[in-house]
Biopython code that builds the backbone (N, CA, C, O; Angstrom):
import numpy as np
from Bio.PDB.StructureBuilder import StructureBuilder

atoms = [
    (1, "MET", "N", (-55.386, 71.080, 15.375)),
    (1, "MET", "CA", (-54.530, 71.809, 14.457)),
    (1, "MET", "C", (-54.695, 73.290, 14.687)),
    (1, "MET", "O", (-55.808, 73.808, 14.602)),
    (2, "PRO", "N", (-53.598, 73.989, 14.979)),
    (2, "PRO", "CA", (-53.730, 75.432, 15.281)),
    (2, "PRO", "C", (-54.107, 76.240, 14.051)),
    (2, "PRO", "O", (-53.670, 75.959, 12.935)),
    (3, "LYS", "N", (-54.911, 77.229, 14.284)),
    (3, "LYS", "CA", (-55.366, 78.086, 13.173)),
    (3, "LYS", "C", (-54.341, 79.163, 12.917)),
    (3, "LYS", "O", (-53.806, 79.763, 13.850)),
    (4, "VAL", "N", (-54.069, 79.407, 11.654)),
    (4, "VAL", "CA", (-53.109, 80.426, 11.227)),
    (4, "VAL", "C", (-53.861, 81.373, 10.301)),
    (4, "VAL", "O", (-54.597, 80.948, 9.411)),
    (5, "SER", "N", (-53.666, 82.606, 10.522)),
    (5, "SER", "CA", (-54.354, 83.599, 9.675)),
    (5, "SER", "C", (-53.758, 83.565, 8.282)),
    (5, "SER", "O", (-52.576, 83.262, 8.118)),
    (6, "PRO", "N", (-54.569, 83.877, 7.271)),
    (6, "PRO", "CA", (-54.055, 83.908, 5.881)),
    (6, "PRO", "C", (-52.869, 84.891, 5.704)),
    (6, "PRO", "O", (-51.939, 84.625, 4.942)),
    (7, "PHE", "N", (-52.926, 86.008, 6.412)),
    (7, "PHE", "CA", (-51.841, 86.979, 6.316)),
    (7, "PHE", "C", (-50.527, 86.375, 6.852)),
    (7, "PHE", "O", (-49.473, 86.529, 6.235)),
    (8, "LYS", "N", (-50.600, 85.704, 7.980)),
    (8, "LYS", "CA", (-49.396, 85.096, 8.576)),
    (8, "LYS", "C", (-48.884, 83.978, 7.651)),
    (8, "LYS", "O", (-47.678, 83.828, 7.452)),
    (9, "PHE", "N", (-49.818, 83.201, 7.094)),
    (9, "PHE", "CA", (-49.406, 82.145, 6.163)),
    (9, "PHE", "C", (-48.636, 82.728, 4.970)),
    (9, "PHE", "O", (-47.551, 82.250, 4.639)),
    (10, "LEU", "N", (-49.187, 83.738, 4.338)),
    (10, "LEU", "CA", (-48.524, 84.353, 3.181)),
    (10, "LEU", "C", (-47.176, 84.968, 3.587)),
    (10, "LEU", "O", (-46.223, 84.951, 2.807)),
    (11, "GLN", "N", (-47.106, 85.498, 4.784)),
    (11, "GLN", "CA", (-45.850, 86.036, 5.250)),
    (11, "GLN", "C", (-44.798, 84.920, 5.401)),
    (11, "GLN", "O", (-43.637, 85.115, 5.040)),
    (12, "GLU", "N", (-45.189, 83.783, 5.920)),
    (12, "GLU", "CA", (-44.288, 82.655, 6.084)),
    (12, "GLU", "C", (-43.867, 82.081, 4.722)),
    (12, "GLU", "O", (-42.720, 81.676, 4.532)),
    (13, "VAL", "N", (-44.824, 82.055, 3.777)),
    (13, "VAL", "CA", (-44.500, 81.568, 2.433)),
    (13, "VAL", "C", (-43.464, 82.477, 1.788)),
    (13, "VAL", "O", (-42.518, 81.994, 1.166)),
    (14, "ARG", "N", (-43.627, 83.749, 1.926)),
    (14, "ARG", "CA", (-42.669, 84.714, 1.352)),
    (14, "ARG", "C", (-41.289, 84.539, 2.005)),
    (14, "ARG", "O", (-40.273, 84.587, 1.311)),
    (15, "THR", "N", (-41.242, 84.340, 3.315)),
    (15, "THR", "CA", (-40.008, 84.110, 4.001)),
    (15, "THR", "C", (-39.286, 82.865, 3.508)),
    (15, "THR", "O", (-38.079, 82.876, 3.265)),
    (16, "GLU", "N", (-40.059, 81.789, 3.368)),
    (16, "GLU", "CA", (-39.447, 80.547, 2.834)),
    (16, "GLU", "C", (-39.018, 80.712, 1.398)),
    (16, "GLU", "O", (-37.991, 80.161, 1.005)),
    (17, "GLY", "N", (-39.764, 81.450, 0.600)),
    (17, "GLY", "CA", (-39.407, 81.677, -0.802)),
    (17, "GLY", "C", (-38.078, 82.442, -0.914)),
    (17, "GLY", "O", (-37.305, 82.224, -1.847)),
    (18, "ASN", "N", (-37.832, 83.316, 0.025)),
    (18, "ASN", "CA", (-36.581, 84.073, 0.011)),
    (18, "ASN", "C", (-35.367, 83.204, 0.379)),
    (18, "ASN", "O", (-34.230, 83.571, 0.084)),
    (19, "LYS", "N", (-35.606, 82.073, 1.011)),
    (19, "LYS", "CA", (-34.529, 81.165, 1.386)),
    (19, "LYS", "C", (-34.098, 80.279, 0.248)),
    (19, "LYS", "O", (-33.033, 79.665, 0.315)),
    (20, "VAL", "N", (-34.884, 80.196, -0.780)),
    (20, "VAL", "CA", (-34.617, 79.302, -1.921)),
    (20, "VAL", "C", (-33.411, 79.800, -2.681)),
    (20, "VAL", "O", (-33.285, 80.997, -2.939)),
    (21, "THR", "N", (-32.511, 78.879, -3.047)),
    (21, "THR", "CA", (-31.337, 79.225, -3.857)),
    (21, "THR", "C", (-31.685, 78.854, -5.315)),
    (21, "THR", "O", (-31.754, 77.671, -5.647)),
    (22, "TRP", "N", (-31.899, 79.837, -6.166)),
    (22, "TRP", "CA", (-32.262, 79.598, -7.528)),
    (22, "TRP", "C", (-31.021, 79.359, -8.389)),
    (22, "TRP", "O", (-29.989, 80.002, -8.193)),
    (23, "PRO", "N", (-31.126, 78.441, -9.333)),
    (23, "PRO", "CA", (-29.954, 78.179, -10.197)),
    (23, "PRO", "C", (-29.746, 79.336, -11.192)),
    (23, "PRO", "O", (-30.680, 80.043, -11.568)),
    (24, "SER", "N", (-28.506, 79.488, -11.588)),
    (24, "SER", "CA", (-28.188, 80.535, -12.553)),
    (24, "SER", "C", (-28.616, 80.085, -13.950)),
    (24, "SER", "O", (-28.965, 78.922, -14.153)),
    (25, "ARG", "N", (-28.589, 80.993, -14.891)),
    (25, "ARG", "CA", (-28.948, 80.652, -16.273)),
    (25, "ARG", "C", (-28.003, 79.583, -16.816)),
    (25, "ARG", "O", (-28.429, 78.685, -17.542)),
    (26, "ARG", "N", (-26.738, 79.678, -16.469)),
    (26, "ARG", "CA", (-25.735, 78.709, -16.972)),
    (26, "ARG", "C", (-25.984, 77.345, -16.378)),
    (26, "ARG", "O", (-25.918, 76.339, -17.084)),
    (27, "GLU", "N", (-26.274, 77.292, -15.069)),
    (27, "GLU", "CA", (-26.567, 76.002, -14.427)),
    (27, "GLU", "C", (-27.801, 75.347, -15.039)),
    (27, "GLU", "O", (-27.828, 74.134, -15.247)),
    (28, "THR", "N", (-28.819, 76.152, -15.327)),
    (28, "THR", "CA", (-30.036, 75.635, -15.925)),
    (28, "THR", "C", (-29.757, 75.117, -17.338)),
    (28, "THR", "O", (-30.269, 74.062, -17.713)),
    (29, "ALA", "N", (-28.976, 75.822, -18.109)),
    (29, "ALA", "CA", (-28.655, 75.368, -19.463)),
    (29, "ALA", "C", (-27.870, 74.074, -19.456)),
    (29, "ALA", "O", (-28.139, 73.183, -20.262)),
    (30, "ILE", "N", (-26.895, 73.953, -18.552)),
    (30, "ILE", "CA", (-26.091, 72.743, -18.456)),
    (30, "ILE", "C", (-26.944, 71.559, -18.028)),
    (30, "ILE", "O", (-26.808, 70.468, -18.580)),
    (31, "THR", "N", (-27.815, 71.761, -17.057)),
    (31, "THR", "CA", (-28.685, 70.685, -16.577)),
    (31, "THR", "C", (-29.651, 70.263, -17.670)),
    (31, "THR", "O", (-29.914, 69.073, -17.841)),
    (32, "THR", "N", (-30.176, 71.215, -18.403)),
    (32, "THR", "CA", (-31.091, 70.885, -19.511)),
    (32, "THR", "C", (-30.377, 70.052, -20.562)),
    (32, "THR", "O", (-30.915, 69.052, -21.038)),
    (33, "ALA", "N", (-29.175, 70.457, -20.921)),
    (33, "ALA", "CA", (-28.385, 69.702, -21.913)),
    (33, "ALA", "C", (-28.102, 68.315, -21.420)),
    (33, "ALA", "O", (-28.175, 67.364, -22.198)),
    (34, "MET", "N", (-27.780, 68.158, -20.146)),
    (34, "MET", "CA", (-27.530, 66.823, -19.603)),
    (34, "MET", "C", (-28.778, 65.944, -19.677)),
    (34, "MET", "O", (-28.683, 64.746, -19.943)),
    (35, "VAL", "N", (-29.932, 66.532, -19.445)),
    (35, "VAL", "CA", (-31.173, 65.789, -19.542)),
    (35, "VAL", "C", (-31.407, 65.288, -20.969)),
    (35, "VAL", "O", (-31.793, 64.138, -21.177)),
    (36, "PHE", "N", (-31.167, 66.164, -21.946)),
    (36, "PHE", "CA", (-31.354, 65.787, -23.362)),
    (36, "PHE", "C", (-30.376, 64.674, -23.768)),
    (36, "PHE", "O", (-30.735, 63.760, -24.510)),
    (37, "VAL", "N", (-29.148, 64.765, -23.276)),
    (37, "VAL", "CA", (-28.137, 63.736, -23.605)),
    (37, "VAL", "C", (-28.564, 62.408, -22.983)),
    (37, "VAL", "O", (-28.500, 61.370, -23.641)),
    (38, "MET", "N", (-28.993, 62.428, -21.741)),
    (38, "MET", "CA", (-29.411, 61.160, -21.084)),
    (38, "MET", "C", (-30.644, 60.587, -21.771)),
    (38, "MET", "O", (-30.750, 59.366, -21.893)),
    (39, "VAL", "N", (-31.570, 61.408, -22.219)),
    (39, "VAL", "CA", (-32.740, 60.909, -22.932)),
    (39, "VAL", "C", (-32.284, 60.237, -24.234)),
    (39, "VAL", "O", (-32.788, 59.166, -24.572)),
    (40, "ALA", "N", (-31.362, 60.828, -24.954)),
    (40, "ALA", "CA", (-30.855, 60.222, -26.194)),
    (40, "ALA", "C", (-30.190, 58.904, -25.934)),
    (40, "ALA", "O", (-30.416, 57.934, -26.656)),
    (41, "VAL", "N", (-29.355, 58.857, -24.888)),
    (41, "VAL", "CA", (-28.650, 57.614, -24.545)),
    (41, "VAL", "C", (-29.637, 56.532, -24.156)),
    (41, "VAL", "O", (-29.513, 55.391, -24.600)),
    (42, "ALA", "N", (-30.611, 56.871, -23.337)),
    (42, "ALA", "CA", (-31.616, 55.888, -22.924)),
    (42, "ALA", "C", (-32.447, 55.422, -24.136)),
    (42, "ALA", "O", (-32.776, 54.240, -24.234)),
    (43, "SER", "N", (-32.784, 56.335, -25.050)),
    (43, "SER", "CA", (-33.517, 55.938, -26.232)),
    (43, "SER", "C", (-32.754, 54.928, -27.081)),
    (43, "SER", "O", (-33.326, 53.936, -27.534)),
    (44, "VAL", "N", (-31.478, 55.175, -27.295)),
    (44, "VAL", "CA", (-30.685, 54.257, -28.083)),
    (44, "VAL", "C", (-30.553, 52.926, -27.360)),
    (44, "VAL", "O", (-30.644, 51.874, -27.993)),
    (45, "PHE", "N", (-30.340, 52.947, -26.051)),
    (45, "PHE", "CA", (-30.244, 51.688, -25.305)),
    (45, "PHE", "C", (-31.512, 50.864, -25.438)),
    (45, "PHE", "O", (-31.441, 49.668, -25.720)),
    (46, "PHE", "N", (-32.686, 51.489, -25.237)),
    (46, "PHE", "CA", (-33.932, 50.738, -25.289)),
    (46, "PHE", "C", (-34.274, 50.298, -26.718)),
    (46, "PHE", "O", (-34.924, 49.268, -26.901)),
    (47, "LEU", "N", (-33.843, 51.067, -27.740)),
    (47, "LEU", "CA", (-34.040, 50.626, -29.136)),
    (47, "LEU", "C", (-33.213, 49.367, -29.378)),
    (47, "LEU", "O", (-33.727, 48.400, -29.940)),
    (48, "LEU", "N", (-31.965, 49.357, -28.973)),
    (48, "LEU", "CA", (-31.130, 48.206, -29.141)),
    (48, "LEU", "C", (-31.642, 46.989, -28.338)),
    (48, "LEU", "O", (-31.672, 45.875, -28.859)),
    (49, "ALA", "N", (-32.042, 47.205, -27.077)),
    (49, "ALA", "CA", (-32.569, 46.115, -26.259)),
    (49, "ALA", "C", (-33.828, 45.550, -26.899)),
    (49, "ALA", "O", (-34.023, 44.335, -26.900)),
    (50, "ASP", "N", (-34.680, 46.403, -27.441)),
    (50, "ASP", "CA", (-35.922, 45.931, -28.081)),
    (50, "ASP", "C", (-35.612, 45.116, -29.328)),
    (50, "ASP", "O", (-36.254, 44.097, -29.583)),
    (51, "GLN", "N", (-34.636, 45.558, -30.099)),
    (51, "GLN", "CA", (-34.285, 44.823, -31.331)),
    (51, "GLN", "C", (-33.697, 43.476, -30.974)),
    (51, "GLN", "O", (-34.027, 42.483, -31.624)),
    (52, "VAL", "N", (-32.843, 43.398, -29.973)),
    (52, "VAL", "CA", (-32.247, 42.111, -29.542)),
    (52, "VAL", "C", (-33.356, 41.180, -29.061)),
    (52, "VAL", "O", (-33.385, 40.013, -29.451)),
    (53, "MET", "N", (-34.261, 41.667, -28.227)),
    (53, "MET", "CA", (-35.354, 40.829, -27.758)),
    (53, "MET", "C", (-36.253, 40.353, -28.891)),
    (53, "MET", "O", (-36.683, 39.199, -28.898)),
    (54, "ARG", "N", (-36.539, 41.228, -29.849)),
    (54, "ARG", "CA", (-37.351, 40.847, -31.001)),
    (54, "ARG", "C", (-36.655, 39.746, -31.778)),
    (54, "ARG", "O", (-37.292, 38.771, -32.177)),
    (55, "PHE", "N", (-35.348, 39.889, -31.999)),
    (55, "PHE", "CA", (-34.609, 38.881, -32.743)),
    (55, "PHE", "C", (-34.656, 37.512, -32.019)),
    (55, "PHE", "O", (-34.906, 36.477, -32.637)),
    (56, "VAL", "N", (-34.410, 37.542, -30.704)),
    (56, "VAL", "CA", (-34.398, 36.288, -29.921)),
    (56, "VAL", "C", (-35.779, 35.646, -29.940)),
    (56, "VAL", "O", (-35.881, 34.429, -30.092)),
    (57, "VAL", "N", (-36.845, 36.429, -29.791)),
    (57, "VAL", "CA", (-38.176, 35.851, -29.761)),
    (57, "VAL", "C", (-38.552, 35.247, -31.138)),
    (57, "VAL", "O", (-39.184, 34.193, -31.211)),
    (58, "THR", "N", (-38.153, 35.933, -32.215)),
    (58, "THR", "CA", (-38.463, 35.347, -33.544)),
    (58, "THR", "C", (-37.670, 34.070, -33.783)),
    (58, "THR", "O", (-38.162, 33.161, -34.451)),
    (59, "ILE", "N", (-36.487, 33.984, -33.268)),
    (59, "ILE", "CA", (-35.694, 32.741, -33.403)),
    (59, "ILE", "C", (-36.326, 31.625, -32.559)),
    (59, "ILE", "O", (-36.495, 30.507, -33.044)),
    (60, "VAL", "N", (-36.674, 31.918, -31.312)),
    (60, "VAL", "CA", (-37.253, 30.921, -30.396)),
    (60, "VAL", "C", (-38.592, 30.403, -30.928)),
    (60, "VAL", "O", (-38.867, 29.205, -30.862)),
    (61, "LEU", "N", (-39.413, 31.295, -31.448)),
    (61, "LEU", "CA", (-40.711, 30.864, -31.957)),
    (61, "LEU", "C", (-40.641, 30.269, -33.349)),
    (61, "LEU", "O", (-41.627, 29.705, -33.824)),
    (62, "GLY", "N", (-39.529, 30.377, -33.996)),
    (62, "GLY", "CA", (-39.347, 29.768, -35.340)),
    (62, "GLY", "C", (-40.026, 30.510, -36.436)),
    (62, "GLY", "O", (-40.282, 29.940, -37.497)),
    (63, "ILE", "N", (-40.337, 31.794, -36.219)),
    (63, "ILE", "CA", (-40.967, 32.566, -37.307)),
    (63, "ILE", "C", (-39.975, 33.429, -38.029)),
    (63, "ILE", "O", (-40.352, 34.206, -38.907)),
    (64, "GLY", "N", (-38.725, 33.312, -37.684)),
    (64, "GLY", "CA", (-37.680, 34.073, -38.375)),
    (64, "GLY", "C", (-37.382, 33.466, -39.714)),
    (64, "GLY", "O", (-37.417, 32.246, -39.874)),
    (65, "GLY", "N", (-37.090, 34.307, -40.675)),
    (65, "GLY", "CA", (-36.865, 33.863, -42.038)),
    (65, "GLY", "C", (-35.509, 33.335, -42.201)),
    (65, "GLY", "O", (-35.139, 32.911, -43.296)),
]
sb = StructureBuilder()
sb.init_structure("model")
sb.init_model(0)
sb.init_chain("A")
sb.init_seg("    ")
for serial, (resi, resn, name, xyz) in enumerate(atoms, 1):
    if name == "N":
        sb.init_residue(resn, " ", resi, " ")
    sb.init_atom(name, np.array(xyz, "f"), 0.0, 1.0, " ", f" {name:<3s}", serial, name[0])
structure = sb.get_structure()
C-alpha cells in the first residue's frame, strides 16, 4: 500500500469535498417532509396489519369473546 502524506491526504479530501453537490434548503425541506409522510403511512399500515393479525389469532385460538 503506497504511503500518502497527511498533507496530500487532506488536500485530496478538500478537492473531493468541493465536488459534492449540496441540496438547497428547499430540496432539504421537501425531502424531510416526504420522509415524515412516509413514516406516518408506514405507521398506519403496520398498526392495521397488527390489528388484523391480532384479530385472526384470537379467533383461531378461540380466546376471542
